C-alpha positions in Angstrom: -26.5 19.0 47.4 -22.7 19.5 47.6 -20.3 19.7 44.6 -18.4 16.7 45.9 -21.6 14.6 45.9 -22.4 15.5 42.3 -18.8 14.7 41.4 -19.1 11.2 42.9 -22.2 10.5 41.0 -20.5 11.2 37.7 -17.3 9.3 38.6 -17.2 5.7 37.6 -16.9 3.4 40.6 -17.5 6.1 43.3 -19.5 5.2 46.4 -22.9 6.9 46.3 -26.4 5.7 47.4 -29.0 4.7 44.8 -31.4 7.4 46.1 -28.7 10.2 45.8 -27.6 9.0 42.4 -31.2 9.1 41.1 -31.9 12.6 42.5 -28.6 14.0 41.0 -29.2 12.4 37.6 -32.8 13.7 37.5 -31.7 17.2 38.4 -28.9 17.0 35.8 -31.4 16.0 33.1 -33.7 18.9 33.9 -30.8 21.4 33.8 -29.2 19.8 30.7 -26.0 19.5 32.8 -23.0 17.8 31.3 -20.0 17.1 33.6 -16.6 18.5 32.7 -14.3 15.6 31.8 -11.0 17.5 32.4 -10.8 17.1 36.2 -11.3 13.4 36.0 -8.6 13.1 33.3 -6.1 15.1 35.4 -6.9 13.0 38.5 -6.8 9.6 37.0 -4.5 10.0 34.0 -7.2 8.3 31.8 -9.1 10.2 29.2 -11.7 7.6 28.2 -10.6 8.1 24.6 -9.3 5.5 22.2 -7.7 6.5 18.9 -8.9 4.4 15.9 -6.5 4.5 13.0 -7.9 3.9 9.5 -6.6 4.5 6.0 -7.9 4.6 2.5 -11.6 5.5 2.9 -12.0 4.5 -0.7 -12.0 1.0 0.6 -15.3 -0.1 2.4 -13.3 -2.4 4.6 -12.0 0.5 6.6 -15.4 2.3 6.9 -17.1 -0.9 8.1 -14.4 -1.7 10.6 -14.7 1.9 11.9 -18.4 1.5 12.3 -18.1 -1.8 14.2 -15.3 -0.6 16.5 -16.9 2.8 17.4 -20.2 1.0 18.2 -18.5 -1.3 20.6 -16.5 1.5 22.2 -19.7 3.6 22.6 -21.4 0.7 24.4 -18.4 0.9 26.9 -18.8 4.7 27.2 -15.4 5.2 25.5 -15.0 8.1 23.1 -13.3 7.7 19.7 -10.6 9.8 18.2 -10.4 9.2 14.4 -7.0 9.2 12.8 -7.0 8.9 9.0 -3.6 8.0 7.5 -2.5 6.1 4.4 0.2 3.8 5.9 2.0 2.9 9.1 4.9 5.1 8.0 2.7 8.1 9.0 2.0 6.5 12.4 5.6 7.2 13.3 4.9 10.9 12.9 1.7 11.0 14.9 2.7 8.9 18.0 3.9 12.0 19.8 0.8 13.9 19.0 -1.4 11.0 20.2 0.4 10.9 23.6 -0.3 14.6 24.2 -4.0 13.8 24.3 -3.6 11.2 27.0 -5.5 8.6 25.0 -6.0 5.3 26.6 -5.1 3.2 23.6 -4.9 2.8 19.8 -6.8 0.4 17.6 -5.3 0.4 14.1 -7.0 -1.1 11.1 -3.6 -0.7 9.4 -0.9 -3.2 9.9 2.3 -2.2 11.7 5.1 -3.1 9.4 8.2 -1.9 11.2 9.8 -2.5 14.6 10.6 1.2 14.7 7.0 2.2 14.8 6.0 -0.6 17.2 8.8 0.4 19.6 7.9 4.1 19.4 4.3 3.3 20.4 5.5 1.1 23.2 7.8 3.9 24.4 4.9 6.3 24.6 3.2 3.9 27.0 0.2 3.5 24.7 -1.3 0.0 24.3 -2.1 -0.7 20.7 -4.0 -3.3 18.8 -3.3 -3.8 15.1 -5.5 -5.7 12.6 -4.0 -8.1 10.1 -0.5 -7.2 11.4 2.7 -9.0 12.2 3.4 -9.2 16.0 6.2 -7.0 17.3 7.1 -7.1 21.0 4.0 -6.2 23.1 1.9 -5.3 20.0 -1.6 -6.9 20.3 -2.9 -8.3 17.1 -6.2 -9.6 15.7 -6.2 -11.1 12.2 -8.2 -13.0 9.7 -6.4 -16.3 8.8 -5.1 -14.9 5.5 -2.8 -17.8 4.7 -5.5 -20.5 4.9 -7.7 -18.3 2.7 -5.0 -18.1 0.0 -4.7 -21.9 0.1 -8.5 -22.2 -0.2 -8.5 -19.9 -3.2 -6.0 -22.1 -4.9 -8.1 -25.2 -4.2 -11.3 -23.5 -5.4 -9.7 -22.5 -8.8 -7.9 -25.8 -9.4 -10.9 -27.9 -8.5 -12.9 -25.7 -10.9 -10.7 -26.7 -13.7 -8.2 -23.9 -13.8 -4.6 -24.7 -14.7 -3.1 -21.4 -15.7 -3.3 -19.2 -12.6 -2.5 -15.7 -11.7 -2.3 -13.5 -8.5 -3.0 -9.8 -8.5 -1.0 -8.7 -5.4 -1.2 -5.7 -3.1 1.7 -3.7 -2.0 3.8 -4.7 1.0 1.6 -5.6 4.0 1.3 -8.6 6.3 -2.2 -9.6 5.0 -1.1 -9.4 1.4 2.0 -11.5 2.1 0.1 -14.2 4.0 -2.6 -14.5 1.3 0.1 -14.8 -1.4 2.1 -17.4 0.6 -1.0 -19.6 1.2 -1.9 -19.4 -2.5 1.6 -20.2 -3.8 2.1 -23.1 -1.4 -1.1 -24.8 -2.2 -0.5 -24.5 -5.9 3.0 -26.0 -5.4 1.6 -28.8 -3.2 -1.0 -29.7 -5.9 1.8 -29.7 -8.6 0.2 -26.9 -10.8 2.4 -24.5 -12.7 3.4 -21.4 -10.6 1.0 -18.5 -11.1 1.7 -15.3 -13.0 2.2 -12.3 -10.6 1.3 -8.7 -11.1 1.4 -6.0 -8.3 -2.0 -4.3 -8.4 -2.1 -2.3 -5.2 -5.5 -2.2 -3.4 -7.8 0.0 -5.5 -10.3 -0.5 -8.3 -8.2 1.5 -10.7 -5.0 -0.5 -9.9 -6.9 -3.7 -10.3 -8.1 -2.6 -13.8 -4.6 -1.6 -14.8 -3.1 -4.9 -13.5 -5.6 -7.0 -15.4 -4.8 -5.1 -18.6 -1.1 -5.7 -18.1 -1.7 -9.4 -17.3 -4.0 -10.1 -20.2 -1.8 -8.2 -22.7 1.2 -10.3 -21.9 0.2 -13.0 -24.3 -0.3 -15.8 -21.7 -3.9 -15.7 -20.6 -4.8 -17.2 -17.2 -8.0 -19.1 -16.6 -8.1 -18.4 -12.9 -7.2 -15.2 -11.0 -7.0 -14.7 -7.2 -7.0 -11.0 -6.2 -5.6 -9.4 -3.0 -9.0 -7.7 -2.3 -12.4 -7.1 -3.8 -11.7 -3.7 -5.2 -8.8 -5.1 -7.2 -11.0 -8.0 -8.3 -13.9 -5.8 -9.4 -11.4 -3.7 -11.4 -10.0 -6.8 -13.0 -13.6 -8.1 -13.8 -14.3 -4.9 -15.7 -11.1 -5.0 -17.6 -11.6 -8.7 -18.6 -15.1 -8.0 -19.8 -14.8 -4.5 -21.3 -11.3 -4.5 -22.8 -11.0 -8.1 -23.9 -14.6 -9.2 -24.3 -14.0 -12.3 -22.3 -16.5 -14.2 -20.1 -16.4 -14.6 -16.4 -16.4 -17.4 -15.3 -16.5 -19.0 -18.8 -13.1 -17.9 -19.9 -11.6 -16.7 -16.6 -12.6 -17.4 -13.0 -12.0 -14.6 -10.4 -11.8 -14.7 -6.6 -11.6 -11.6 -4.4 -11.1 -11.0 -0.7 -13.0 -9.0 2.0 -16.7 -9.4 0.9 -17.3 -5.7 0.7 -21.0 -4.8 0.0 -20.4 -4.2 -3.7 -19.0 -7.7 -4.1 -22.6 -9.0 -3.8 -24.1 -6.5 -6.3 -25.5 -8.1 -9.4 -22.8 -6.7 -11.7 -19.7 -8.0 -9.9 -21.4 -11.0 -8.2 -18.0 -11.8 -6.9 -16.8 -15.0 -5.3 -14.8 -13.8 -2.3 -13.7 -14.4 1.3 -15.7 -12.8 4.0 -13.8 -11.1 6.8 -15.9 -11.2 10.0 -15.8 -7.5 10.8 -17.8 -7.9 14.1 -15.2 -10.5 15.3 -12.3 -8.3 14.3 -13.7 -5.3 16.1 -14.7 -7.3 19.2 -11.2 -8.9 19.3 -9.6 -5.5 19.0 -11.6 -3.9 21.8 -11.2 -7.0 24.0 -7.4 -7.1 23.6 -7.0 -3.4 24.2 -8.8 -3.8 27.6 -6.4 -6.5 28.8 -3.8 -5.5 31.4 -1.1 -7.5 29.6 -0.8 -8.6 26.0 -2.1 -12.0 25.3 -1.7 -14.3 22.3 -2.9 -13.0 18.9 -6.5 -13.6 18.0 -6.9 -15.4 14.6 -10.3 -15.5 13.0 -11.2 -18.0 10.2 -12.4 -16.5 6.9 -15.6 -17.7 5.2 -15.7 -18.5 1.5 -18.7 -16.9 -0.3 -19.4 -18.5 -3.6 -21.0 -16.3 -6.3 -21.0 -16.0 -10.0 -17.3 -15.4 -10.9 -16.4 -19.1 -10.2 -18.1 -22.1 -11.7 -20.7 -24.0 -9.7 -19.2 -27.2 -8.3 -20.2 -30.2 -6.2 -16.6 -30.8 -4.9 -16.1 -30.0 -1.2 -13.1 -27.6 -0.8 -11.2 -27.7 2.5 -8.1 -25.8 3.7 
C-alpha cells in the first residue's frame, strides 16, 4: 500500500474507501503506528492544538473549568496546550510565544482586562474566547450573569432579615465588578443602607484577613456577600474562630462559584453555582465559529445551604 494512501487515511476529510481505511487502520494498530502530525501542520497551517489559559490553581474554579474544556476538546480530537498564568497582564508577554506554535485558538479562563492585550491577540491572528470577560473588538466571551447574581444575593440577605450588609470584594476583574454592581444597585433599590466594603482578593487567606478587618472596625454586619467561595470560607472561619459568632445566627454569609468544598459539612455555604459544563461548551462552540458572534451569558443558580436562614419567601432577580 502506497505512502500517499496511508497519508489520506490519517488526513481528516480526505477521500478514501471504507475498505482501504479499515485495512490501513488495522495494520497501523498491529504495528503501533502513530502518524507524524508535522507534515499536516505545515500543509494546512493548522495544528489541531488549542491553548487553555488558567490561573490560580489554588482555586478549584480553574481546575474544574480545565477538566470540562479539555474533555470537550478531546472529543473533537483537539489537543490542549496548558498555559498557567496569574493575570491577563502576563498574557501580553506570551502572545508571541503562542503564535510560534501555530495554535488554532485560545480559551482563557481569565478575563481580558485591557484593550492592549485584546488587540495584540487579534494582531497575531489567534481567535480567543475569554470567560467572564468584558468584550473588546472581536474577542469572544462567555460569562455567568454576575450582575443578576449580585442582585439576588442582596435580596436573599435582606429578605432574611439583614439590614447591615457588607461586601468582601475581589481585586479588579470584570466578574468582580459585575457582582458588586448588582449587589449595590439592588440594595439601593430596596432602600437599605449602603454596605461596608473591604477588598479581600480571591483566596481563603485573604477572605480570613478581610473578615478580621471588617469585624474589628466596630460596626458588625449581619449579612456578608463574598466575591467567591474561597473568600467566603475564609470569612466563615474568622467569624467563628476569632469572634465566636454564629453563622447564620449572628451573621449570614453568601459565596459564589459553588466549588466542591462549599458543600462540605463544615462550610455548608450558601452560594451561586456557575454552570461549568455550559461555560466550557460555550467556549469551545464560540472558538469554532468562523466569525465572532454575540456573547453567551449563562444564568447562575442559587444554592441554599446553612450559612443563610431558611425562608419561605421566593427570591427573584
